[in-house]
ROBAZA-841750 format. One record per residue: x negated, y negated, z negated of N, C-alpha, C in turn; residue in three letters. Coordinates in pm, whole numbers, padded with zeros to 5 digits, always signed. Last residue first. Example, Ala and Ser with C-alpha at 12.3 -4.5 7.8 and 13.67 -1.06 7.14 Angstrom:
! residues 2
-01285+00225-00708-01367+00106-00714-01290-00003-00787SER-01319+00569-00780-01230+00450-00780-01320+00330-00780ALA
***
This chain:
! residues 309
-12120-04510-11444-12170-04384-11460-12359-04448-11471UNK-12025-04690-11274-12026-04712-11405-12088-04634-11495UNK-12120-04582-11004-12162-04725-11054-12165-04769-11163UNK-11946-04400-10985-12100-04353-10962-12185-04478-11014UNK-11694-04519-10951-11728-04448-11110-11882-04441-11080UNK-11704-04670-10667-11723-04724-10787-11755-04673-10924UNK-11934-04471-10468-11819-04499-10548-11844-04571-10635UNK-12191-04441-10384-12106-04380-10308-11982-04425-10364UNK-12403-04722-10395-12349-04623-10485-12254-04553-10352UNK-12695-04960-10328-12572-04892-10306-12555-04746-10377UNK-12905-05236-10367-12813-05113-10468-12697-05067-10405UNK-13165-05338-10216-13010-05341-10211-12940-05213-10283UNK-13445-05307-10136-13409-05324-10302-13243-05304-10319UNK-13426-05349-09900-13446-05202-09937-13394-05181-10075UNK-13329-05546-09689-13327-05544-09818-13333-05414-09894UNK-13346-05599-09318-13277-05488-09424-13334-05467-09542UNK-13414-05727-09104-13472-05792-09226-13369-05729-09377UNK-13300-05577-08881-13458-05626-08916-13508-05639-09054UNK-13077-05325-08921-13127-05452-08955-13264-05493-08995UNK-13042-05043-08934-13064-05101-08767-13086-05292-08836UNK-12899-05015-09162-13059-04954-09110-13100-05049-08984UNK-12661-05133-09128-12736-05192-09207-12883-05152-09185UNK-12529-04938-08937-12576-05122-08912-12655-05181-09003UNK-12559-04698-09031-12658-04758-08941-12621-04889-08929UNK-12354-04772-09267-12508-04734-09276-12622-04785-09201UNK-12135-04841-09139-12194-04949-09210-12338-04870-09199UNK-12059-04527-09029-12075-04694-08933-12153-04752-09017UNK-12070-04409-09277-12207-04400-09211-12201-04483-09113UNK-12000-04664-09544-11945-04541-09424-12059-04531-09355UNK-11981-04753-09910-12044-04792-09727-12034-04628-09682UNK-11892-04746-10127-11851-04710-10013-11862-04734-09916UNK-12059-05035-10328-12017-04875-10299-11895-04854-10178UNK-12324-05198-10420-12212-05218-10307-12188-05047-10329UNK-12421-05429-10682-12428-05274-10606-12266-05277-10533UNK-12596-05695-10843-12542-05641-10721-12506-05477-10664UNK-12693-05784-11154-12715-05683-11025-12576-05687-10939UNK-12728-06154-11202-12711-06049-11207-12673-05930-11098UNK-12908-06367-11167-12943-06263-11280-12831-06188-11265UNK-12825-06536-10980-12760-06585-11102-12818-06451-11217UNK-12997-06432-10779-13034-06554-10836-12988-06554-10976UNK-12836-06191-10755-12942-06197-10837-13035-06274-10847UNK-12598-06329-10597-12628-06281-10726-12702-06274-10802UNK-12773-06361-10372-12722-06466-10449-12712-06437-10586UNK-12792-06127-10286-12933-06219-10289-12863-06343-10360UNK-12543-06049-10202-12649-05972-10317-12756-06070-10348UNK-12489-06237-10021-12433-06241-10124-12452-06161-10235UNK-12638-06156-09803-12659-06296-09866-12596-06300-09992UNK-12546-05889-09758-12682-05906-09812-12697-06002-09840UNK-12271-05957-09675-12281-05902-09756-12439-05885-09809UNK-12394-06105-09433-12329-06168-09529-12320-06113-09667UNK-12498-05915-09259-12586-05999-09302-12559-06092-09437UNK-12239-05726-09189-12376-05706-09302-12454-05829-09350UNK-12149-05979-09058-12090-05928-09175-12210-05854-09270UNK-12318-05924-08821-12321-06061-08913-12235-06053-09037UNK-12274-05731-08706-12418-05714-08759-12402-05863-08897UNK-11940-05554-08847-12081-05588-08800-12178-05656-08809UNK-11727-05324-08986-11846-05412-09024-11929-05448-08903UNK-11381-05231-09043-11540-05269-08964-11606-05380-08963UNK-11245-05208-09247-11211-05121-09123-11347-05155-09056UNK-11285-05147-09603-11319-05248-09489-11314-05179-09378UNK-11257-04982-09833-11139-05014-09752-11162-05122-09618UNK-11521-04989-09929-11441-04885-09869-11329-04898-09803UNK-11671-05133-10024-11653-05191-09888-11544-05066-09843UNK-11704-05305-10343-11656-05215-10280-11625-05218-10151UNK-11955-05407-10588-11850-05453-10408-11834-05322-10344UNK-11976-05500-10863-11968-05397-10790-11874-05423-10658UNK-12177-05685-11088-12088-05716-11016-12086-05575-10879UNK-12338-05688-11426-12331-05630-11271-12183-05686-11195UNK-12327-05898-11574-12473-05871-11557-12435-05751-11426UNK-12157-06257-11587-12125-06113-11575-12307-06079-11550UNK-12029-06459-11717-12149-06428-11765-12157-06276-11725UNK-11782-06609-11577-11794-06469-11688-11897-06414-11735UNK-11896-06780-11438-11836-06801-11572-11822-06671-11645UNK-12078-06631-11243-12122-06752-11355-12021-06790-11456UNK-11896-06459-11108-11991-06437-11174-12087-06496-11299UNK-11688-06672-11036-11636-06555-11123-11766-06471-11224UNK-11879-06796-10848-11768-06894-10929-11768-06748-11067UNK-11939-06573-10670-12004-06637-10708-11985-06714-10869UNK-11676-06444-10571-11746-06354-10664-11870-06452-10750UNK-11585-06691-10449-11510-06639-10561-11616-06557-10610UNK-11777-06783-10264-11744-06880-10338-11686-06804-10474UNK-11727-06518-10090-11905-06584-10148-11862-06660-10279UNK-11494-06516-10008-11543-06428-10115-11674-06423-10172UNK-11494-06738-09852-11375-06725-09980-11434-06589-10053UNK-11660-06659-09611-11675-06778-09727-11577-06781-09869UNK-11506-06441-09559-11682-06422-09639-11682-06528-09728UNK-11279-06503-09478-11254-06443-09553-11425-06438-09653UNK-11366-06677-09230-11326-06742-09383-11320-06660-09507UNK-11534-06509-09048-11588-06572-09178-11482-06689-09267UNK-11383-06162-09179-11401-06261-09090-11475-06363-09155UNK-11296-05834-09226-11374-05948-09286-11423-06041-09157UNK-10985-05662-09237-11136-05705-09164-11161-05826-09239UNK-10946-05419-09565-10924-05526-09449-11067-05537-09336UNK-11032-05501-09882-10986-05419-09804-10972-05528-09683UNK-11274-05489-10093-11234-05577-10025-11154-05458-09904UNK-11256-05513-10439-11256-05430-10344-11225-05522-10250UNK-11479-05617-10737-11444-05652-10654-11397-05536-10521UNK-11535-05581-11095-11523-05500-10978-11422-05587-10874UNK-11794-05673-11323-11685-05699-11243-11688-05594-11130UNK-11921-05650-11693-11911-05579-11527-11773-05615-11482UNK-11927-05723-11928-12015-05773-11828-12049-05721-11694UNK-11766-05476-12017-11821-05584-12062-11949-05610-11944UNK-11574-05331-11759-11656-05339-11886-11684-05459-11933UNK-11413-05435-11519-11438-05282-11553-11483-05250-11700UNK-11244-05702-11432-11329-05667-11498-11328-05495-11551UNK-11113-05822-11076-11135-05766-11249-11226-05701-11317UNK-11077-05964-10806-11188-05936-10898-11081-05908-11026UNK-10967-06029-10472-10944-05969-10603-11036-05914-10705UNK-10918-06167-10254-11054-06115-10300-11057-06104-10441UNK-10659-06155-10112-10751-06091-10053-10901-06062-10099UNK-10523-06270-10372-10526-06144-10297-10627-06030-10242UNK-10624-06526-10367-10681-06471-10497-10637-06265-10439UNK-10514-06583-10106-10701-06572-10110-10727-06493-10258UNK-10253-06578-10172-10300-06481-10046-10493-06496-10056UNK-10235-06766-10337-10188-06646-10366-10283-06533-10286UNK-10288-06992-10209-10419-06948-10314-10415-06837-10344UNK-10094-07012-10012-10248-06981-09942-10337-06902-10083UNK-09899-07041-10183-09904-06935-10107-10064-06875-10062UNK-09954-07316-10262-09958-07171-10334-09996-07093-10316UNK-09911-07415-09994-10055-07445-10067-10077-07330-10192UNK-09628-07394-09976-09735-07329-09874-09906-07289-09895UNK-09597-07561-10191-09567-07426-10159-09665-07342-10091UNK-09698-07804-10067-09735-07732-10180-09697-07648-10245UNK-09538-07845-09830-09674-07832-09810-09709-07774-09941UNK-09297-07859-09908-09303-07746-09814-09472-07694-09852UNK-09302-08123-10044-09250-07992-10132-09335-07833-10051UNK-09352-08230-09858-09482-08213-09889-09453-08106-10048UNK-09083-08241-09699-09250-08158-09609-09381-08173-09723UNK-08971-08335-09867-08935-08219-09793-09050-08154-09813UNK-09021-08584-09819-09069-08529-09973-09047-08383-09949UNK-09030-08623-09593-09152-08640-09636-09165-08567-09745UNK-08718-08662-09588-08787-08518-09510-08955-08547-09594UNK-08661-08845-09751-08634-08749-09806-08685-08603-09683UNK-08778-09037-09588-08863-09025-09708-08793-08917-09789UNK-08646-09061-09374-08795-09014-09352-08803-08966-09479UNK-08408-09088-09453-08373-08936-09419-08551-08938-09421UNK-08460-09374-09552-08415-09299-09614-08439-09125-09590UNK-08506-09469-09274-08629-09506-09372-08621-09391-09482UNK-08264-09472-09159-08352-09365-09138-08472-09378-09211UNK-08115-09602-09334-08050-09491-09352-08192-09403-09295UNK-08255-09825-09262-08231-09783-09421-08213-09631-09401UNK-08177-09861-09018-08318-09840-09034-08334-09791-09173UNK-07877-09904-09010-07960-09779-08973-08117-09783-08989UNK-07889-10144-09168-07867-10008-09215-07882-09923-09173UNK-07986-10289-08942-08088-10311-09044-08015-10190-09107UNK-07809-10276-08746-07946-10236-08723-08011-10192-08838UNK-07582-10384-08897-07568-10231-08834-07741-10178-08819UNK-07717-10658-08895-07672-10561-09060-07674-10411-08980UNK-07688-10709-08650-07842-10705-08669-07829-10612-08840UNK-07448-10719-08562-07542-10582-08513-07668-10582-08558UNK-07358-10900-08674-07318-10801-08732-07404-10656-08666UNK-07461-11128-08581-07498-11073-08721-07488-10931-08781UNK-07389-11099-08302-07494-11092-08324-07569-11010-08511UNK-07113-11172-08362-07142-11035-08317-07299-11016-08373UNK-07172-11435-08508-07087-11329-08601-07128-11214-08533UNK-07260-11565-08281-07388-11548-08396-07283-11409-08478UNK-07038-11547-08089-07163-11499-08076-07256-11462-08173UNK-06890-11721-08290-06858-11586-08247-06940-11475-08231UNK-06998-11949-08278-06961-11863-08389-06957-11746-08395UNK-06962-11997-07990-07133-12003-08063-07116-11933-08154UNK-06683-12048-07991-06800-11936-07897-06905-11912-07936UNK-06636-12255-08115-06603-12167-08172-06671-12009-08099UNK-06794-12488-08031-06861-12403-08125-06769-12284-08147UNK-06622-12471-07786-06765-12441-07729-06857-12383-07914UNK-06407-12530-07948-06406-12450-07855-06540-12372-07812UNK-06520-12786-07989-06465-12684-08062-06466-12581-08072UNK-06532-12930-07722-06659-12910-07810-06619-12836-07937UNK-06260-12910-07649-06367-12830-07582-06497-12819-07650UNK-06185-13090-07832-06114-12933-07822-06196-12893-07763UNK-06298-13339-07783-06315-13266-07910-06260-13105-07893UNK-06189-13354-07482-06314-13373-07533-06390-13306-07661UNK-05900-13445-07535-05972-13275-07437-06111-13274-07490UNK-05925-13668-07658-05905-13526-07766-05938-13408-07697UNK-06048-13871-07482-06152-13822-07584-06091-13662-07671UNK-05868-13829-07289-06007-13770-07252-06077-13736-07386UNK-05654-13896-07425-05645-13775-07407-05768-13708-07360UNK-05720-14175-07424-05688-14087-07537-05667-13958-07523UNK-05746-14290-07220-05866-14268-07312-05841-14153-07381UNK-05462-14236-07132-05639-14210-07031-05706-14167-07102UNK-05331-14383-07263-05310-14276-07262-05406-14203-07231UNK-05435-14644-07188-05482-14633-07281-05432-14476-07337UNK-05404-14683-06888-05541-14631-06930-05555-14641-07091UNK-05133-14710-06865-05150-14588-06840-05337-14556-06937UNK-04906-14907-07052-05049-14905-06950-05148-14749-06968UNK-04659-14921-07152-04672-14866-07037-04797-14854-06981UNK-04588-14820-07494-04671-14928-07407-04665-14809-07296UNK-04256-14752-07625-04440-14687-07588-04477-14784-07493UNK-04029-14767-07731-04124-14925-07746-04255-14849-07684UNK-03900-14542-07626-03858-14690-07522-03940-14791-07563UNK-03949-14375-07871-04005-14391-07711-03997-14489-07599UNK-04081-14478-08161-03937-14438-08056-04016-14495-07928UNK-04220-14516-08311-04240-14610-08256-04091-14602-08164UNK-04210-14262-08480-04217-14393-08536-04172-14509-08463UNK-04217-14092-08234-04118-14104-08324-04103-14211-08429UNK-04527-14165-08217-04412-14206-08144-04246-14164-08185UNK-04625-14069-08464-04659-14209-08403-04530-14208-08311UNK-04606-13794-08459-04547-13851-08583-04523-14026-08501UNK-04744-13734-08183-04617-13733-08166-04527-13808-08348UNK-04987-13777-08290-04946-13866-08169-04793-13852-08165UNK-05012-13621-08512-05085-13781-08543-04957-13843-08388UNK-04985-13364-08354-04916-13405-08422-04903-13557-08508UNK-05218-13327-08167-05095-13326-08147-04989-13398-08236UNK-05499-13330-08334-05404-13408-08208-05303-13463-08180UNK-05427-13121-08487-05498-13256-08534-05440-13384-08492UNK-05363-12895-08338-05299-12964-08441-05323-13091-08493UNK-05620-12893-08195-05515-12914-08118-05432-12959-08219UNK-05807-12848-08435-05834-12936-08323-05721-12982-08240UNK-05710-12599-08536-05661-12719-08600-05731-12824-08543UNK-05778-12441-08303-05627-12485-08314-05611-12551-08432UNK-06017-12417-08314-06006-12504-08235-05848-12523-08235UNK-06122-12489-08704-06104-12423-08562-06069-12481-08471UNK-06276-12745-08909-06164-12644-08867-06190-12542-08774UNK-06441-12917-08967-06456-12839-09058-06336-12724-09041UNK-06542-13065-08693-06615-13020-08785-06609-12902-08875UNK-06311-13072-08625-06351-13027-08512-06497-12975-08600UNK-06130-13186-08830-06092-13068-08785-06166-13039-08692UNK-06238-13483-08779-06278-13372-08920-06247-13260-08842UNK-06135-13567-08488-06247-13546-08524-06278-13438-08650UNK-05847-13508-08559-05911-13455-08497-06083-13421-08504UNK-05792-13733-08755-05825-13566-08775-05875-13469-08691UNK-05906-13921-08559-05989-13902-08673-05936-13771-08751UNK-05733-14033-08363-05849-13921-08315-05915-13878-08458UNK-05591-14243-08485-05500-14130-08439-05624-14000-08408UNK-05791-14438-08478-05735-14379-08625-05698-14258-08592UNK-05861-14493-08242-05930-14390-08312-05907-14374-08436UNK-05577-14597-08170-05664-14496-08150-05732-14395-08198UNK-05571-14838-08360-05509-14704-08367-05566-14636-08310UNK-05805-14993-08217-05804-14974-08337-05710-14849-08392UNK-05672-15035-07980-05818-14960-07990-05852-14927-08102UNK-05388-14889-07982-05423-15023-07930-05571-14917-07938UNK-05196-14652-07992-05285-14735-07861-05311-14834-07844UNK-04894-14816-08196-04960-14706-08135-05087-14750-07989UNK-04817-15159-08348-04841-15053-08241-04927-14962-08205UNK-04872-15038-08673-04809-14992-08545-04846-15151-08453UNK-05085-14833-08861-05019-14975-08853-04957-14923-08697UNK-05039-14518-09022-05175-14582-08880-05067-14692-08874UNK-04943-14348-09184-04974-14444-09246-05055-14564-09139UNK-04871-14106-09105-04783-14198-09142-04758-14349-09180UNK-05065-13990-08975-04963-13995-08917-04860-14130-08970UNK-05278-14020-09192-05288-14053-09087-05165-14111-09003UNK-05145-13861-09349-05220-13998-09417-05236-14062-09235UNK-05132-13582-09212-05029-13634-09301-05075-13822-09324UNK-05447-13534-09130-05311-13573-09087-05191-13622-09120UNK-05530-13551-09428-05584-13614-09309-05504-13673-09215UNK-05404-13300-09542-05350-13414-09602-05390-13522-09520UNK-05483-13072-09339-05329-13135-09392-05319-13277-09419UNK-05727-13079-09415-05686-13149-09283-05571-13179-09291UNK-05786-13048-09700-05830-13169-09677-05757-13239-09525UNK-05598-12801-09673-05553-12876-09724-05617-13015-09701UNK-05790-12589-09534-05654-12622-09489-05588-12781-09499UNK-06054-12626-09721-06046-12706-09556-05868-12691-09520UNK-05987-12540-09946-06006-12651-09930-05963-12719-09778UNK-05908-12293-10020-05779-12370-09938-05858-12493-09930UNK-06060-12158-10248-06081-12119-10124-06015-12177-10008UNK-06252-12337-10454-06112-12293-10432-06135-12236-10296UNK-06492-12370-10620-06492-12232-10521-06345-12241-10482UNK-06620-12637-10675-06534-12548-10779-06537-12400-10729UNK-06643-12806-10450-06784-12704-10547-06701-12621-10666UNK-06366-12831-10410-06500-12750-10305-06577-12662-10391UNK-06316-12988-10544-06228-12822-10571-06318-12770-10495UNK-06479-13216-10493-06465-13177-10623-06383-12990-10646UNK-06322-13225-10251-06437-13191-10273-06499-13132-10350UNK-06076-13329-10301-06077-13209-10251-06238-13162-10261UNK-06176-13566-10438-06102-13441-10527-06122-13344-10442UNK-06273-13695-10227-06335-13651-10326-06270-13552-10423UNK-06046-13735-10047-06150-13667-10003-06226-13627-10135UNK-05869-13896-10191-05763-13749-10225-05910-13677-10114UNK-06042-14102-10222-05991-14047-10334-05925-13903-10341UNK-05992-14162-09930-06156-14166-10020-06088-14074-10137UNK-05674-14218-09858-05774-14105-09821-05938-14070-09892UNK-05656-14402-10051-05577-14303-10081-05666-14162-10011UNK-05761-14609-09942-05841-14590-10055-05805-14435-10072UNK-05649-14648-09701-05808-14600-09673-05837-14557-09813UNK-05387-14668-09759-05416-14564-09693-05589-14518-09702UNK-05432-14949-09874-05416-14867-09958-05399-14698-09896UNK-05525-15082-09621-05640-15072-09792-05599-14963-09846UNK-05307-15086-09508-05367-15020-09489-05482-14985-09574UNK-05155-15239-09680-05082-15077-09686-05255-15014-09639UNK-05281-15505-09640-05245-15418-09801-05217-15271-09779UNK-05452-15524-09383-05315-15504-09437-05344-15473-09568UNK-05760-15653-09318-05644-15547-09321-05524-15589-09381UNK-06035-15722-09218-05947-15831-09239-05803-15681-09196UNK-06279-15541-09458-06233-15611-09318-06101-15667-09324UNK-06334-15393-09670-06352-15572-09687-06317-15651-09546UNK-06230-15155-09590-06184-15261-09735-06217-15402-09724UNK-06363-15042-09406-06219-15125-09392-06184-15154-09502UNK-06606-15000-09552-06594-15094-09486-06460-15168-09416UNK-06519-14856-09757-06594-14974-09762-06550-15078-09672UNK-06459-14617-09587-06391-14675-09679-06404-14796-09717UNK-06691-14586-09471-06579-14595-09387-06457-14640-09478UNK-06833-14462-09674-06862-14601-09586-06825-14679-09529UNK-06660-14255-09751-06700-14376-09854-06734-14505-09783UNK-06688-14086-09517-06528-14161-09565-06571-14264-09685UNK-06924-13994-09530-06863-14121-09408-06748-14198-09445UNK-06952-13850-09784-07018-14015-09737-06980-14080-09656UNK-06789-13636-09712-06734-13739-09814-06809-13867-09799UNK-06937-13538-09474-06796-13627-09440-06800-13678-09531UNK-07168-13432-09592-07194-13569-09479-07046-13637-09460UNK-07043-13294-09774-07090-13356-09847-07142-13494-09722UNK-06913-13117-09592-06813-13136-09690-06908-13288-09722UNK-07116-12948-09456-07091-13063-09370-06957-13162-09447UNK-07239-12844-09675-07338-12939-09650-07247-13030-09562UNK-07051-12655-09710-07032-12755-09780-07134-12865-09778UNK-07070-12518-09462-06986-12557-09468-07026-12677-09588UNK-07294-12334-09553-07316-12451-09442-07191-12546-09456UNK-07207-12224-09781-07294-12330-09809-07288-12426-09665UNK-06828-12143-09719-06997-12110-09680-07064-12247-09724UNK-06544-12068-09934-06625-12156-09821-06779-12150-09814UNK-06483-11791-10061-06475-11921-10072-06582-11982-09952UNK
***
């Protein structure tokens, strides 16, 4: 169906034809001139109403109608000033509503129909009439050609913008999918980290009010921090009376790790819980004995069974 922009053109064209019809009607014209003017006016109004109803053939029909009316109702002789203006009226309308081919057709057809009506032998021999007609016709054709070129450029740019918009939407959708996948992956990684953390610092109840925590592998600052948080939390939640820390599986303990273990034992003592360390090797005993702030009250046993006893 015609675009909204062309609808505005049709409105202006209908208003222009209405004023032109009134002006020609009250001027000194013949009955045939008045009849053609009124026919053009009512046909234009009828076609405009069809356009408002969405009829897709409004432009070709209105151009063909104007060409036919001007070609067969223009008063003779042709190429007088008034007649030349009427012969160029279809081309002017085609420049507004049609394309370059319609402008050429609207210029050539009324001219040749008028020539056939008059006869070639009766054509005026004044070159200025033909020159003015040709100059105006060429100007209308070039004007419409420039409009067509501008419209093609605008369509190309609109297609490029649509392609860019579609590409941006696809990229945004891809990023959203990727972001969702990354969030799922991060969630899974966090669950794995929580699982690893629970496996690194396992705590299990041995008896009523007694918790057992075996430590395996190397102890660094991260594991010490997790160990401290977990053992204090579990001892507080379970209201434990005794916590056994078994360090038999720890590969090596330096001075910093030893100080951290003593700090854990002291923190448990503040919670009202006894901290018993089992599985101390000779190397660990040497490290603990060499500490200046070693707490002699720290309870140690050789194995978890001994702590149970």
